DRENLO-738852 format. One record per residue (C-alpha): x, y, z. Coordinates in nm, 4 decimals, m for minus. Layout:
N
X,Y,Z
...
//
This chain:
281
0.3760,m3.0769,0.9594
0.2135,m2.9127,0.6590
0.2804,m2.5483,0.5788
0.0533,m2.3348,0.3632
0.2045,m2.0051,0.2526
m0.0554,m1.7368,0.1870
0.0861,m1.4519,m0.0222
m0.1250,m1.1364,m0.0038
m0.0719,m0.9006,m0.2961
m0.2089,m0.5524,m0.3418
m0.3229,m0.4784,m0.6975
m0.1248,m0.2674,m0.9416
m0.1854,0.1034,m0.9787
m0.5361,0.1837,m1.1035
m0.6491,0.4961,m1.2819
m0.8373,0.5904,m0.9640
m0.5129,0.5706,m0.7639
m0.3967,0.8732,m0.9620
m0.6711,1.0878,m0.8125
m0.7448,1.1788,m0.4523
m1.0864,1.0157,m0.4369
m1.2623,0.7454,m0.2365
m1.2262,0.4322,m0.4471
m1.3457,0.1091,m0.2915
m1.5916,m0.0839,m0.5052
m1.5461,0.1521,m0.8021
m1.4189,m0.0698,m1.0816
m1.1356,0.1334,m1.2282
m0.8881,m0.0501,m1.4553
m0.5157,m0.0771,m1.4117
m0.3181,0.2109,m1.5528
m0.0460,0.1265,m1.8042
0.2078,0.1755,m1.5254
m0.0040,m0.0484,m1.3039
0.0127,m0.3214,m1.5665
0.3900,m0.2788,m1.5785
0.3947,m0.3221,m1.2003
0.1824,m0.6374,m1.2281
0.4122,m0.7772,m1.4965
0.7192,m0.7105,m1.2821
0.5525,m0.8778,m0.9840
0.4546,m1.1784,m1.1942
0.8080,m1.2266,m1.3242
0.9446,m1.2093,m0.9700
0.6995,m1.4823,m0.8599
0.7301,m1.7011,m1.1694
0.9045,m1.9798,m0.9775
0.6762,m1.9748,m0.6747
0.4513,m2.2787,m0.7328
0.1098,m2.1308,m0.6600
m0.1645,m2.3935,m0.6609
m0.4464,m2.1385,m0.6713
m0.4855,m1.7622,m0.7032
m0.7791,m1.6059,m0.5200
m0.8689,m1.2585,m0.6411
m1.1079,m0.9745,m0.5944
m1.3183,m0.9470,m0.9122
m1.2475,m0.5745,m0.9475
m1.0473,m0.5069,m1.2634
m0.7395,m0.3698,m1.0913
m0.7035,m0.6853,m0.8824
m0.8119,m0.9385,m1.1437
m0.5712,m0.7948,m1.4016
m0.2891,m0.8320,m1.1494
m0.3977,m1.1882,m1.0658
m0.4099,m1.2918,m1.4311
m0.0617,m1.1525,m1.4927
0.0623,m1.3571,m1.1962
m0.1073,m1.6698,m1.3300
0.0273,m1.6383,m1.6840
0.3882,m1.5899,m1.5726
0.4008,m1.9113,m1.3699
0.6761,m2.1462,m1.4827
0.4971,m2.4356,m1.3150
0.1493,m2.5586,m1.3939
m0.0759,m2.2559,m1.4402
m0.2930,m2.2227,m1.1273
m0.6617,m2.1447,m1.1468
m0.7800,m1.7917,m1.0721
m1.0850,m1.7901,m0.8455
m1.2637,m1.4605,m0.7887
m1.4720,m1.3796,m0.4839
m1.6770,m1.0743,m0.3911
m1.5531,m1.1279,m0.0357
m1.2076,m1.0027,m0.1391
m1.3180,m0.6586,m0.2560
m1.1939,m0.3369,m0.0992
m1.3877,m0.1531,0.1711
m1.7132,m0.0153,0.0326
m1.7353,0.3626,0.0774
m2.1032,0.3906,m0.0086
m2.2156,0.7323,m0.1296
m1.8582,0.8584,m0.0940
m1.7371,0.6391,m0.3819
m1.5736,0.8644,m0.6401
m1.5935,1.1706,m0.4159
m1.2878,1.3771,m0.3165
m1.0804,1.2291,m0.0371
m1.0365,1.4486,0.2700
m0.8570,1.3989,0.5991
m0.9711,1.7129,0.7863
m1.3244,1.7901,0.9038
m1.4821,2.1343,0.8814
m1.4914,2.3056,1.2232
m1.8321,2.3057,1.3864
m1.9884,2.0417,1.1632
m2.0993,1.7005,1.2778
m2.0107,1.4021,1.0658
m2.3699,1.3748,0.9400
m2.3656,1.7443,0.8472
m2.0500,1.6819,0.6440
m2.2241,1.3987,0.4605
m2.5348,1.6114,0.3961
m2.3113,1.8692,0.2261
m2.1359,1.6088,0.0130
m1.8159,1.6280,0.2159
m1.6571,1.2956,0.3103
m1.3645,1.3263,0.5520
m1.1822,1.0117,0.6618
m1.3263,0.8472,0.9707
m1.0855,0.6881,1.2163
m1.3228,0.4991,1.4429
m1.3691,0.1369,1.3371
m1.7477,0.1406,1.3787
m1.8110,0.4502,1.1662
m1.8911,0.4436,0.7945
m2.0185,0.6544,0.5082
m2.3886,0.6211,0.4221
m2.4572,0.2891,0.2471
m2.0962,0.1871,0.2995
m1.8925,m0.0428,0.5216
m1.7146,0.0300,0.8459
m1.3818,m0.1326,0.9235
m1.5678,m0.3611,1.1638
m1.7960,m0.4655,0.8751
m1.4915,m0.5335,0.6617
m1.3350,m0.7418,0.9395
m1.6460,m0.9623,0.9434
m1.6175,m1.0045,0.5687
m1.2489,m1.0924,0.6054
m1.3355,m1.3700,0.8503
m1.6005,m1.4939,0.6094
m1.3385,m1.5046,0.3320
m1.1114,m1.7130,0.5538
m1.3947,m1.9518,0.6389
m1.5202,m1.9874,0.2813
m1.1944,m1.9723,0.0817
m0.8798,m2.0348,0.2854
m0.9896,m2.2882,0.5471
m1.1611,m2.5148,0.2887
m0.8376,m2.5082,0.0877
m0.6412,m2.6206,0.3948
m0.8918,m2.8946,0.4744
m0.8722,m3.0243,0.1187
m0.5003,m3.0859,0.1707
m0.5809,m3.3843,0.3904
m0.6342,m3.5820,0.0691
m0.2889,m3.4831,m0.0586
m0.0767,m3.5797,0.2390
0.0094,m3.9145,0.0813
0.1861,m3.7200,m0.1927
0.4590,m3.6372,0.0617
0.4369,m3.2663,m0.0056
0.4605,m3.0462,0.2991
0.4497,m2.6950,0.1504
0.1771,m2.5272,m0.0532
0.1486,m2.1759,m0.1934
m0.1686,m1.9711,m0.2328
m0.1883,m1.6156,m0.3692
m0.4588,m1.3699,m0.2662
m0.4778,m1.0566,m0.4831
m0.6822,m0.7883,m0.3146
m0.6759,m0.4300,m0.1868
m0.4799,m0.2367,0.0737
m0.7421,m0.1851,0.3446
m0.8894,m0.5314,0.3041
m0.5473,m0.6986,0.3203
m0.4916,m0.5337,0.6572
m0.8169,m0.6842,0.7875
m0.7762,m1.0333,0.6436
m0.4136,m1.0724,0.7533
m0.5089,m0.9608,1.1022
m0.8013,m1.2060,1.1022
m0.5807,m1.4913,0.9816
m0.3174,m1.4200,1.2467
m0.5909,m1.4366,1.5091
m0.6800,m1.7906,1.3997
m0.3640,m1.8884,1.5846
m0.4745,m1.9439,1.9454
m0.1738,m1.7602,2.0830
m0.2714,m1.4471,1.8867
m0.6454,m1.4594,1.9562
m0.6370,m1.2270,2.2555
m0.4316,m0.9568,2.0885
m0.5564,m0.6290,1.9425
m0.6706,m0.5498,1.5899
m0.3635,m0.3706,1.4562
m0.1283,m0.6593,1.3765
m0.2272,m0.7106,1.0143
m0.0233,m0.5960,0.7159
m0.0984,m0.2331,0.6315
0.0224,0.0356,0.3911
0.1265,m0.1935,0.1073
0.2362,m0.0169,m0.2096
0.0769,m0.1117,m0.5410
0.1825,m0.4746,m0.6097
0.3534,m0.4822,m0.2715
0.3168,m0.8214,m0.1089
0.3339,m0.9982,0.2242
0.3383,m1.3665,0.3144
0.1897,m1.5488,0.6098
0.2440,m1.9161,0.6817
m0.0148,m2.1405,0.8415
0.1351,m2.4509,0.9972
m0.0932,m2.7479,1.0605
0.0267,m3.0047,1.3096
m0.3035,m3.1671,1.4091
m0.5772,m3.2568,1.1587
m0.9172,m3.2305,1.3174
m1.2466,m3.0501,1.2725
m1.1115,m2.7410,1.4480
m0.7589,m2.7371,1.3164
m0.4675,m2.6449,1.5358
m0.3124,m2.3631,1.3325
0.0084,m2.1773,1.3933
0.0127,m1.8573,1.1891
0.2888,m1.6015,1.1560
0.4299,m1.3457,0.9122
0.7336,m1.4537,0.7129
0.7547,m1.1649,0.4596
0.6061,m0.8184,0.4544
0.6132,m0.5027,0.2438
0.8127,m0.6652,m0.0355
0.8544,m0.4353,m0.3346
1.1981,m0.5146,m0.4763
1.0379,m0.6179,m0.8069
0.9607,m0.2479,m0.8610
1.3265,m0.1465,m0.8450
1.4174,0.0324,m1.1671
1.0618,0.0365,m1.2993
1.0020,0.3745,m1.4651
0.6665,0.5277,m1.5530
0.6187,0.5886,m1.9240
0.6516,0.9545,m2.0113
0.4111,1.2036,m2.1684
0.1242,1.0771,m1.9566
0.1221,0.7338,m2.1224
0.1877,0.5530,m1.7939
m0.1227,0.7110,m1.6421
m0.3537,0.5985,m1.9210
m0.5859,0.3038,m1.8671
m0.4410,m0.0328,m1.9617
m0.6426,m0.2006,m2.2358
m0.5946,m0.5803,m2.2236
m0.7299,m0.6092,m2.5793
m0.4730,m0.3715,m2.7178
m0.1803,m0.5219,m2.9020
0.1666,m0.4321,m2.7828
0.3013,m0.1881,m3.0414
0.6452,m0.3379,m2.9942
0.5144,m0.6724,m3.1161
0.3672,m0.4991,m3.4221
0.6985,m0.3380,m3.5101
0.9066,m0.6356,m3.3957
1.0426,m0.7274,m3.7388
1.0153,m0.6292,m4.1013
0.8625,m0.9675,m4.1765
0.5976,m0.9211,m3.9107
0.5210,m0.5759,m4.0473
0.4915,m0.7105,m4.4007
0.2410,m0.9799,m4.3136
0.0429,m0.7904,m4.0510
m0.3272,m0.8150,m4.1292
m0.4684,m0.4694,m4.0691
m0.8162,m0.6209,m4.0442
m0.7203,m0.7333,m3.6926
m0.7849,m0.3797,m3.5786
m0.4469,m0.3078,m3.4174
m0.4563,0.0128,m3.2188
m0.1771,0.2680,m3.2000
m0.1098,0.4972,m2.9050
//
């Protein structure tokens, strides 16, 4: 039996997460605190031998994925981005204030016409030019078919290596992770007839969950057994404190040198070439 462990990770805190707005395909960066979360996550997973990291290309997810990659104590896995792993698209509501309550007497379309975008609960509903949850579920199945299943099938060539466990990380977004974990669970025949609420939901920033796919029969339509082995794991965040004076809420700049490295030693200070353009915050 071969087991493939799929670890689904929600991105670190973004600057948009600090505001009550609809933020799906908006490409906000990690905040400084979000980068600290990603670093803590990466250190906690440093000894998990990921063979590949799939990631949404949005900055908040990709920055988290790259931190995970760089902290690996084993061979550094590749990071593969895919548009299929993006968050739900909120269409014209992107960047608009988030609301949960509708105005009395207004239809949903009348809300939209007035620039008001209350949350919709029904799976088939969506904001103009956006995605419904049903649309996102279709995209999640496409991601499984185009990213995860091909990875599993490629393992057939590795069986002679006598390895029976493989680890894959998927760095994505809260709502999408709920859909793709539900879709993956339903690839197990015994789960196929169940409802659509079994996926992993309400992950915190850099919270993670792990599903295992067990393959016992290699054939064109693989016989998969899929179940959850870890969920809502956040112990890596224990003791992590947001930087004060609003610094933690600022956007993380990956090009910015760590000021602690600059002031690390008198020798380093003496030979620092100011032409490098070090920034101070």
